C-alpha positions as CSV (number, residue, x, y, z in Angstrom):
1,M,-66.2,18.3,-55.6
2,I,-67.8,15.1,-56.8
3,K,-71.5,15.0,-57.8
4,M,-73.5,12.4,-55.9
5,R,-76.9,10.8,-56.3
6,I,-79.2,10.2,-53.4
7,V,-80.0,6.5,-53.3
8,G,-82.2,6.6,-50.2
9,V,-82.2,5.7,-46.6
10,R,-81.4,2.2,-45.3
11,V,-81.7,0.8,-41.8
12,E,-78.6,-0.9,-40.4
13,M,-79.4,-4.1,-38.5
14,P,-79.5,-4.9,-35.6
15,S,-79.1,-1.4,-34.2
16,Q,-81.9,0.0,-36.4
17,Q,-79.7,3.0,-37.2
18,P,-80.8,4.9,-40.3
19,I,-78.1,5.3,-42.9
20,L,-78.3,7.8,-45.8
21,I,-76.7,6.4,-48.9
22,L,-75.1,8.6,-51.6
23,V,-73.5,7.2,-54.7
24,E,-71.1,8.9,-57.2
25,E,-72.9,9.8,-60.4
26,E,-69.8,8.8,-62.4
27,G,-68.0,6.2,-60.3
28,Q,-68.4,3.2,-58.1
29,R,-68.1,4.7,-54.7
30,S,-70.9,5.2,-52.2
31,L,-71.0,7.3,-49.1
32,P,-73.0,5.9,-46.1
33,I,-73.9,8.5,-43.5
34,L,-75.5,7.7,-40.2
35,I,-78.4,10.0,-39.6
36,G,-81.2,10.5,-37.1
37,S,-84.6,8.9,-37.4
38,S,-86.4,12.2,-37.9
39,E,-84.2,13.2,-40.8
40,A,-84.4,9.7,-42.2
41,T,-88.2,9.8,-42.1
42,A,-88.2,13.3,-43.7
43,I,-85.9,12.1,-46.6
44,A,-87.6,8.7,-47.1
45,M,-91.1,10.1,-47.1
46,H,-90.2,12.7,-49.8
47,L,-88.4,10.2,-51.9
48,Q,-91.4,7.9,-51.8
49,G,-93.8,10.6,-52.8
50,V,-95.5,11.0,-49.4
51,R,-96.5,14.6,-49.0
52,P,-97.9,15.6,-45.6
53,A,-100.9,18.0,-45.5
54,R,-98.9,20.6,-43.6
55,P,-95.2,21.5,-44.1
56,L,-92.6,19.7,-42.1
57,T,-89.5,21.5,-40.8
58,H,-87.4,21.0,-44.0
59,D,-90.4,22.1,-46.1
60,L,-90.7,25.2,-44.0
61,L,-87.0,26.0,-44.3
62,G,-87.3,25.7,-48.1
63,Q,-90.3,28.1,-48.1
64,V,-88.5,30.6,-45.9
65,I,-85.5,30.6,-48.2
66,T,-87.7,31.2,-51.2
67,A,-89.7,33.9,-49.4
68,L,-86.4,35.7,-48.7
69,G,-85.7,35.7,-52.4
70,R,-82.9,33.2,-52.3
71,T,-82.3,29.7,-53.7
72,V,-79.9,27.0,-52.6
73,S,-77.8,26.1,-55.6
74,Q,-76.1,23.0,-54.1
75,V,-75.5,21.0,-51.0
76,Q,-71.9,20.1,-50.2
77,I,-70.4,17.6,-47.7
78,V,-67.1,19.3,-47.0
79,D,-65.4,17.4,-44.2
80,F,-65.3,14.2,-42.2
81,R,-63.7,14.5,-38.7
82,E,-63.8,12.0,-35.8
83,G,-66.7,10.1,-37.4
84,T,-68.8,13.2,-38.1
85,F,-69.7,14.6,-41.5
86,F,-69.9,18.3,-42.0
87,G,-72.1,19.9,-44.7
88,E,-73.0,23.3,-46.2
89,L,-75.8,24.9,-48.0
90,V,-74.5,26.9,-50.9
91,F,-76.8,29.8,-51.9
92,D,-77.2,31.4,-55.3
93,D,-75.1,34.4,-54.3
94,G,-72.2,32.2,-53.1
95,T,-73.0,32.4,-49.4
96,T,-72.5,29.2,-47.5
97,V,-74.2,28.1,-44.3
98,S,-73.0,25.2,-42.2
99,A,-75.5,22.4,-42.0
100,R,-75.8,18.8,-40.9
101,P,-75.7,16.7,-44.1
102,S,-78.9,15.0,-43.1
103,D,-80.8,18.3,-42.9
104,A,-79.1,19.7,-46.0
105,I,-80.1,16.6,-48.0
106,A,-83.7,16.6,-46.6
107,L,-83.8,20.1,-48.1
108,A,-82.1,19.0,-51.3
109,V,-84.6,16.2,-52.0
110,R,-87.5,18.7,-51.7
111,G,-85.9,21.3,-54.1
112,E,-84.1,18.9,-56.4
113,I,-80.8,20.5,-55.4
114,P,-77.6,18.8,-56.5
115,V,-75.4,17.2,-53.8
116,F,-71.6,17.3,-54.0
117,V,-68.9,15.7,-51.8
118,N,-65.4,16.9,-51.3
119,A,-63.0,14.4,-53.0
120,A,-61.0,14.0,-49.8
121,V,-64.1,13.1,-47.8
122,L,-65.1,10.5,-50.4
123,D,-61.5,9.1,-50.5
124,S,-61.5,8.7,-46.7
125,A,-65.1,7.6,-46.0
126,G,-66.4,6.3,-49.3
127,I,-67.0,2.6,-50.0
128,V,-66.2,1.1,-53.4
129,V,-69.1,-0.8,-54.9
130,T,-68.0,-3.3,-57.5
131,E,-69.9,-4.9,-60.3
132,S,-69.0,-8.3,-59.0
133,D,-71.4,-7.9,-56.0
134,D,-74.1,-10.5,-56.0
135,D,-77.1,-9.0,-57.9
136,D,-79.5,-11.3,-56.1
137,A,-78.3,-10.0,-52.7
138,L,-78.7,-6.4,-53.9
139,D,-82.2,-7.2,-55.1
140,D,-83.1,-8.8,-51.8
141,E,-81.7,-5.9,-49.9
142,A,-83.6,-3.4,-52.0
143,A,-86.9,-5.3,-51.4
144,L,-86.2,-5.4,-47.7
145,D,-85.3,-1.7,-47.6
146,E,-88.5,-0.8,-49.4
147,E,-90.5,-2.9,-47.0
148,Q,-88.8,-1.3,-44.0
149,S,-89.4,2.2,-45.4
150,E,-93.1,1.4,-45.9
151,E,-93.3,0.1,-42.4
152,E,-91.7,3.3,-41.1
153,V,-94.2,5.4,-43.0
154,E,-97.1,3.2,-41.7
155,R,-95.9,3.7,-38.1
156,F,-95.7,7.4,-38.7
157,R,-99.3,7.4,-40.1
158,E,-100.5,5.4,-37.0
159,F,-98.8,8.0,-34.8
160,L,-100.5,10.8,-36.6
161,D,-103.9,9.0,-36.1
162,T,-103.4,8.9,-32.3
163,I,-102.7,12.6,-31.8
164,S,-105.1,15.5,-31.6
165,P,-104.6,19.3,-31.6
166,D,-105.1,19.3,-27.8
167,D,-101.8,17.3,-27.6
168,F,-100.1,20.5,-28.8
169,G,-101.9,22.9,-26.4
170,A,-100.2,26.2,-25.4
171,E,-97.6,25.7,-22.7
172,K,-98.0,27.9,-19.6
173,N,-95.2,30.3,-19.0
174,E,-94.0,29.7,-15.5
175,E,-91.8,32.5,-14.1
């Protein structure tokens, strides 16, 4: 297993598809993973220091794990088949639970849990980033990504401003 660093979430243009970027801690390969917008928002918000007043789903999962007396010791991306990544949560007692990488990493950023990728997965889906890449282009991309992330957080805040508790009223059970 190869230890990875979570770089962040980027938005692929023009499809607006969120991509989670992981980079080898001791190497030049990166691993881009297409993820859903909800998971992208959960990861990006936490990485940017935005903490909601109430726990989100991944916060709740972390709290439940802790309440049950367990800890997640690491997140692993163990397979890549037919364009889909497969992940696992590895618990302190060695138990593993299958998880989507995006959900596992959303939990990992909250608990500062290390992320590892199977070497075969990185060999097949990793991208080599060389030092000869244009630094100016990378700086421009980083500035654009930061701006896009801030816009996404702002849209989320605007959404929160438009809802009220009544929007989440009890549903009637129709039998």
